[in-house]
N, CA, C and O of each residue as an XYZ file, in Angstrom:
396
protein
N      58.930     74.538    -87.817
C      57.765     75.445    -87.271
C      58.389     76.019    -85.957
O      58.467     77.207    -85.645
N      58.789     75.001    -85.301
C      58.998     75.334    -84.013
C      60.089     76.626    -83.781
O      59.879     77.585    -83.039
N      61.090     76.441    -84.463
C      62.054     77.473    -84.400
C      61.650     78.942    -84.893
O      62.137     80.016    -84.543
N      60.576     78.673    -85.845
C      60.222     80.095    -86.121
C      59.375     80.673    -84.913
O      59.508     81.859    -84.610
N      58.609     79.944    -84.301
C      57.824     80.172    -83.176
C      58.624     80.751    -81.918
O      58.177     81.595    -81.141
N      59.842     80.170    -81.855
C      60.808     80.316    -80.712
C      61.484     81.611    -81.216
O      61.804     82.443    -80.368
N      61.741     81.866    -82.579
C      62.658     82.972    -82.668
C      61.620     84.185    -82.965
O      62.156     85.269    -82.737
N      60.349     84.289    -83.390
C      59.517     85.479    -83.599
C      58.437     85.392    -82.777
O      57.638     86.320    -82.897
N      58.148     84.462    -81.892
C      56.887     84.502    -80.715
C      55.708     84.799    -81.565
O      54.817     85.575    -81.220
N      55.739     84.097    -82.789
C      54.287     84.393    -83.621
C      52.948     83.935    -82.653
O      52.828     83.043    -81.813
N      52.122     84.838    -83.107
C      50.843     84.789    -82.277
C      49.736     83.755    -82.885
O      48.823     83.286    -82.204
N      49.939     83.481    -84.203
C      48.952     82.739    -84.692
C      49.803     81.849    -85.938
O      50.939     82.205    -86.251
N      49.240     80.852    -86.504
C      49.729     79.918    -87.165
C      49.083     79.876    -88.636
O      47.863     79.773    -88.770
N      49.970     79.961    -89.753
C      49.489     79.976    -90.840
C      49.378     78.788    -91.606
O      50.138     77.844    -91.387
N      48.383     78.736    -92.606
C      48.120     77.431    -93.114
C      49.495     76.667    -93.391
O      49.590     75.576    -92.827
N      50.235     76.949    -93.928
C      51.402     76.307    -94.323
C      52.108     75.816    -92.719
O      52.496     74.658    -92.570
N      52.193     76.700    -91.745
C      52.559     76.032    -90.363
C      51.601     74.896    -90.144
O      52.119     73.814    -89.869
N      50.271     74.960    -90.221
C      49.272     73.992    -89.897
C      49.768     72.408    -90.710
O      50.013     71.268    -90.314
N      49.740     73.112    -92.027
C      50.161     71.665    -92.796
C      51.530     70.990    -92.373
O      51.621     69.763    -92.338
N      52.563     71.793    -92.062
C      53.502     71.279    -91.728
C      53.578     70.316    -90.566
O      54.210     69.261    -90.615
N      52.841     70.777    -89.433
C      52.501     70.288    -88.192
C      51.760     68.887    -88.407
O      52.076     67.869    -87.792
N      50.655     68.965    -89.432
C      49.837     67.999    -89.690
C      50.723     66.737    -90.500
O      50.370     65.564    -90.383
N      51.533     67.012    -91.066
C      52.191     66.151    -92.029
C      53.315     65.457    -91.182
O      53.597     64.281    -91.412
N      54.034     66.254    -90.092
C      54.624     65.748    -89.163
C      54.039     64.702    -88.235
O      54.569     63.627    -87.956
N      52.872     65.162    -87.793
C      51.938     64.018    -87.131
C      51.616     62.755    -87.865
O      51.721     61.667    -87.299
N      51.258     62.857    -89.003
C      50.756     61.825    -89.702
C      52.178     61.115    -89.692
O      52.255     60.028    -89.119
N      53.145     61.579    -90.202
C      54.471     60.440    -90.241
C      54.865     59.991    -88.838
O      55.417     58.894    -88.749
N      54.644     60.719    -87.703
C      54.817     60.130    -86.524
C      53.912     58.964    -85.856
O      54.240     58.134    -85.007
N      52.629     59.167    -86.527
C      51.717     58.331    -86.518
C      51.790     57.010    -87.222
O      51.369     56.009    -86.643
N      52.293     56.933    -88.431
C      52.676     55.990    -89.324
C      51.294     55.860    -90.205
O      51.070     54.791    -90.772
N      50.508     56.790    -90.301
C      48.928     56.628    -90.967
C      49.262     56.457    -92.420
O      49.893     57.304    -93.052
N      48.796     55.282    -92.948
C      48.870     55.102    -94.248
C      47.309     54.725    -94.879
O      46.351     54.392    -94.180
N      47.300     54.861    -96.362
C      46.199     54.558    -96.953
C      45.185     55.326    -96.622
O      45.284     56.541    -96.452
N      43.749     54.418    -96.468
C      42.573     55.113    -95.865
C      42.673     55.862    -94.639
O      42.126     56.964    -94.602
N      43.235     55.468    -93.717
C      43.546     55.993    -92.463
C      44.082     57.516    -92.630
O      43.543     58.508    -92.139
N      45.170     57.494    -93.367
C      45.736     58.973    -93.967
C      44.801     59.954    -94.503
O      44.691     61.142    -94.202
N      43.979     59.079    -95.564
C      43.139     59.958    -96.399
C      41.945     60.512    -95.280
O      41.735     61.723    -95.214
N      41.326     59.739    -94.575
C      40.302     60.183    -93.545
C      40.954     61.345    -92.572
O      40.259     62.279    -92.174
N      42.116     61.233    -92.280
C      42.878     62.193    -91.358
C      43.122     63.240    -92.142
O      42.971     64.298    -91.531
N      43.415     63.354    -93.169
C      43.877     64.598    -94.323
C      42.166     65.415    -94.254
O      41.916     66.520    -93.772
N      41.280     64.530    -94.846
C      39.890     65.333    -94.832
C      39.649     65.865    -93.655
O      39.181     67.003    -93.620
N      39.853     65.325    -92.739
C      39.216     65.970    -91.367
C      39.840     67.329    -91.198
O      39.236     68.370    -90.940
N      41.294     67.154    -91.400
C      42.140     68.111    -91.110
C      41.730     69.477    -92.131
O      41.443     70.621    -91.779
N      41.818     68.913    -93.472
C      41.379     70.016    -94.459
C      40.247     70.712    -93.977
O      40.279     71.940    -94.048
N      39.075     70.058    -93.414
C      38.049     70.760    -93.081
C      38.061     71.616    -91.812
O      37.132     72.365    -91.510
N      39.126     71.464    -91.122
C      39.225     72.441    -89.792
C      40.354     73.380    -89.645
O      40.458     74.288    -88.820
N      41.326     72.965    -90.725
C      42.614     73.938    -90.781
C      42.298     75.298    -90.872
O      42.821     76.012    -90.016
N      41.547     75.853    -91.725
C      41.440     77.304    -91.734
C      40.664     77.745    -90.731
O      40.762     78.967    -90.621
N      39.881     77.220    -89.898
C      39.339     77.711    -88.613
C      40.361     77.794    -87.652
O      40.562     78.847    -87.047
N      41.184     76.540    -87.410
C      42.028     76.644    -86.458
C      43.021     77.501    -86.733
O      43.640     77.930    -85.759
N      43.432     77.975    -88.120
C      44.440     78.939    -88.313
C      44.278     80.258    -87.920
O      45.249     81.010    -87.829
N      42.883     80.694    -87.623
C      42.150     81.909    -87.192
C      42.295     82.179    -85.795
O      42.151     83.326    -85.372
N      42.630     80.997    -84.870
C      42.844     80.926    -83.484
C      44.086     81.659    -83.167
O      45.099     81.306    -83.771
N      44.157     82.491    -82.432
C      45.309     82.770    -81.919
C      46.107     81.684    -80.643
O      45.470     81.013    -79.831
N      47.337     81.731    -80.724
C      48.004     80.688    -79.933
C      48.924     81.545    -78.987
O      49.426     82.610    -79.347
N      49.115     80.937    -77.636
C      50.015     81.580    -76.881
C      51.298     80.943    -76.988
O      51.364     79.715    -76.927
N      52.151     81.531    -77.116
C      53.616     81.182    -77.281
C      54.402     81.592    -75.829
O      55.197     82.529    -75.763
N      54.057     80.768    -74.737
C      54.385     81.190    -73.416
C      55.690     80.706    -73.093
O      56.047     79.609    -73.522
N      56.418     81.389    -72.400
C      57.800     80.656    -71.625
C      57.634     79.355    -71.165
O      58.273     78.432    -71.671
N      56.714     79.157    -70.111
C      56.588     77.968    -69.623
C      56.555     76.909    -70.288
O      57.401     76.017    -70.347
N      55.199     77.031    -70.992
C      55.021     75.953    -72.284
C      55.866     75.687    -73.434
O      56.134     74.527    -73.746
N      56.350     76.792    -74.156
C      57.089     76.542    -75.056
C      58.290     76.946    -75.036
O      59.059     76.003    -75.221
N      58.893     78.095    -74.871
C      60.309     78.311    -74.800
C      61.093     77.876    -73.856
O      62.308     77.824    -74.049
N      60.582     77.524    -72.782
C      61.450     76.768    -71.653
C      61.798     75.292    -72.276
O      62.907     74.800    -72.484
N      60.601     74.788    -72.489
C      60.804     73.203    -73.112
C      61.574     73.158    -74.357
O      62.310     72.209    -74.622
N      61.409     74.212    -75.156
C      62.094     73.976    -76.621
C      63.503     74.350    -76.109
O      64.345     73.571    -76.555
N      63.941     75.174    -75.420
C      65.419     75.315    -75.118
C      66.034     73.796    -74.469
O      67.157     73.407    -74.791
N      65.236     73.085    -73.618
C      65.731     71.841    -72.867
C      65.743     70.971    -74.052
O      66.855     70.496    -74.283
N      64.793     70.628    -74.879
C      64.723     69.771    -75.854
C      64.144     70.226    -77.116
O      62.913     70.202    -77.120
N      64.681     70.616    -78.145
C      64.238     70.891    -79.453
C      62.942     70.333    -79.809
O      62.904     69.104    -79.861
N      61.744     71.048    -80.096
C      60.340     70.390    -80.534
C      59.907     69.979    -79.595
O      59.088     69.117    -79.913
N      59.972     70.090    -78.504
C      59.044     69.796    -77.321
C      58.110     70.625    -76.799
O      57.175     70.267    -76.083
N      58.458     72.212    -77.302
C      57.412     73.049    -76.690
C      56.033     72.779    -77.213
O      55.785     72.194    -78.267
N      54.979     73.369    -76.186
C      53.775     73.252    -76.476
C      52.985     74.670    -76.698
O      53.263     75.680    -76.052
N      51.910     74.609    -77.748
C      51.070     75.728    -77.660
C      49.879     75.695    -77.095
O      49.192     74.677    -77.009
N      49.529     76.951    -76.624
C      48.245     76.727    -76.034
C      47.114     77.735    -76.913
O      47.433     78.862    -77.291
N      46.001     77.242    -77.119
C      45.079     77.860    -77.850
C      43.727     77.542    -77.011
O      43.608     76.466    -76.425
N      42.787     78.464    -76.986
C      41.805     78.490    -76.122
C      40.734     78.953    -76.989
O      40.868     80.135    -77.307
N      39.617     78.317    -77.507
C      38.428     78.878    -78.036
C      37.229     78.844    -77.255
O      37.049     77.786    -76.651
N      36.488     79.609    -77.135
C      35.415     80.000    -76.616
C      34.133     79.951    -77.331
O      34.061     80.688    -78.315
N      33.147     79.267    -77.055
C      31.610     79.491    -77.945
C      30.920     80.480    -77.062
O      30.517     80.303    -75.913
N      30.856     81.569    -77.814
C      30.104     82.593    -76.880
C      28.623     82.359    -76.821
O      27.869     83.078    -76.167
N      28.206     81.245    -77.583
C      26.446     81.064    -77.487
C      26.358     80.242    -76.241
O      25.288     80.157    -75.638
N      27.602     79.543    -75.769
C      27.464     78.842    -74.433
C      27.872     79.700    -73.076
O      28.095     79.256    -71.950
N      27.890     80.719    -73.421
C      28.422     81.612    -72.105
C      27.759     81.593    -71.356
O      26.592     81.594    -71.746
N      27.960     81.563    -69.860
C      27.313     81.532    -68.788
C      27.549     82.729    -67.967
O      26.853     83.000    -66.989
N      28.653     83.529    -68.421
C      28.860     84.745    -67.292
C      29.764     84.450    -66.095
O      29.838     85.144    -65.081
N      30.597     83.070    -66.407
C      31.147     82.716    -65.176
C      32.629     83.657    -64.816
O      33.142     83.887    -63.721
N      33.035     84.053    -66.127
C      34.272     84.569    -66.067
C      35.435     83.653    -66.053
O      36.518     84.217    -66.214
N      35.458     82.422    -65.904
C      36.491     81.396    -65.826
C      37.435     82.015    -67.146
O      38.604     82.378    -67.017
N      36.696     82.047    -68.372
C      37.723     82.444    -69.393
C      38.624     83.526    -69.320
O      39.771     83.546    -69.767
N      37.889     84.635    -68.589
C      38.433     85.904    -68.473
C      39.634     85.643    -67.662
O      40.725     85.967    -68.132
N      39.555     85.023    -66.344
C      40.478     84.654    -65.446
C      41.742     83.702    -65.860
O      42.871     83.725    -65.371
N      41.266     82.904    -66.841
C      42.164     81.967    -67.320
C      43.081     82.705    -68.528
O      44.225     82.336    -68.795
N      42.526     83.590    -69.077
C      43.278     84.375    -70.189
C      44.281     85.570    -69.765
O      45.051     86.043    -70.601
N      44.243     86.014    -68.501
C      44.999     86.890    -68.057
C      46.616     86.624    -68.514
O      47.183     85.531    -68.523
N      47.165     87.877    -68.871
C      48.577     87.819    -69.262
C      49.481     87.429    -68.064
O      49.139     87.678    -66.908
N      50.758     86.750    -68.407
C      51.661     86.581    -67.257
C      52.734     87.425    -67.614
O      52.978     87.872    -68.735
N      53.515     87.649    -66.290
C      54.695     88.318    -66.767
C      55.766     87.765    -66.070
O      56.913     88.160    -66.285
């Protein structure tokens, strides 16, 4: 998945991408049995919603780290609850594109 993001600069993750990431995480955590099933159920309930969120594949967080050490890049996702908006504009200032 990291190679695809590095090569294409994708702005969202497909369900297959999310499944790949989840399976990698479960393996790294060594989850088995009931723990793995509980994690899988929680993931299944949220995966489709997570997949609709855009991600930022930024040079500082992803590309530079990925070049230094394959697989170390980070994705940034920001979700805002519009019903909790206080009109402070922090989200707008935080989401400005960098060049």
